[in-house]
C-alpha positions, 0 to 999 in steps of 0.5 A: 931624801927618797933614800932616807925615807925608804930607809926609815920606812924599812926600819919601821916595817921591821919593827912593826912586824917583829915579834917581841920576846915576852917579859916576866912579871912578878907581883907581890902581896904583903901579908902580916908575916912577909910577902907572897909573890906570883912570878910569871916567866915565859917558858922560852926565855926561861929555857934559854937561861936554864941552859947555862945553869941546868942543875936541879929542878925548876924550884931549885933553879929559882931559889938559886936566882931569886932572893930577898933581903933587908936593906942591911943585907940580911936574907929573907927566907924564900920558898917555892909554894907551887909551880904551874904552866899556863898560856898568856897572849899566845905564849907559854908561861911558868907561874911560880908562887913564892913565899917570902919571910923576913929574918927575925926582928926585920919588918915585913913591909919591904925588902930588896928583891934580887933576881936574875933568873932569866936576865943573867943570860937573856940580856934584853929580858925585863922583869916588871915588878908590881906590888898589890895594895888593897884593891889596886897595884903599883908598878914598882919598877923593872929589872934588866941586865945588869940590874938585878936588885930592886927595893919593893915596899908595901904602901 
């Protein structure tokens, strides 16, 4: 009994003092002609993932790993509007602003997000996806390897 209690305490102590890796957050706002996203990616996780795919600058990298499509598989146009660095809760983050435009004839109220910018290499990394509406926001879901697709819709 004492051995089991000591083992349980040791496991708790390791968990309690462990420094968890930061995760990513992508927040979508729907507009008349598409969507706009603010994608917060921890630099440490992004650096590790980019080591496996170092070609080009950061916007080119993101465009290779982040996409949107209709439920029928038609690609939305994704563009990087800006990239900046910031700190949040003691971690350096890259914040990329993306614009997403649906293909001709497709509705601009929803799409399937395809994203493996970090998760293709950092398998325990999570990308939390939020959709803003009016004065509030909803957690749509999260992506973690092997999942790299998530339906996102305006409310």
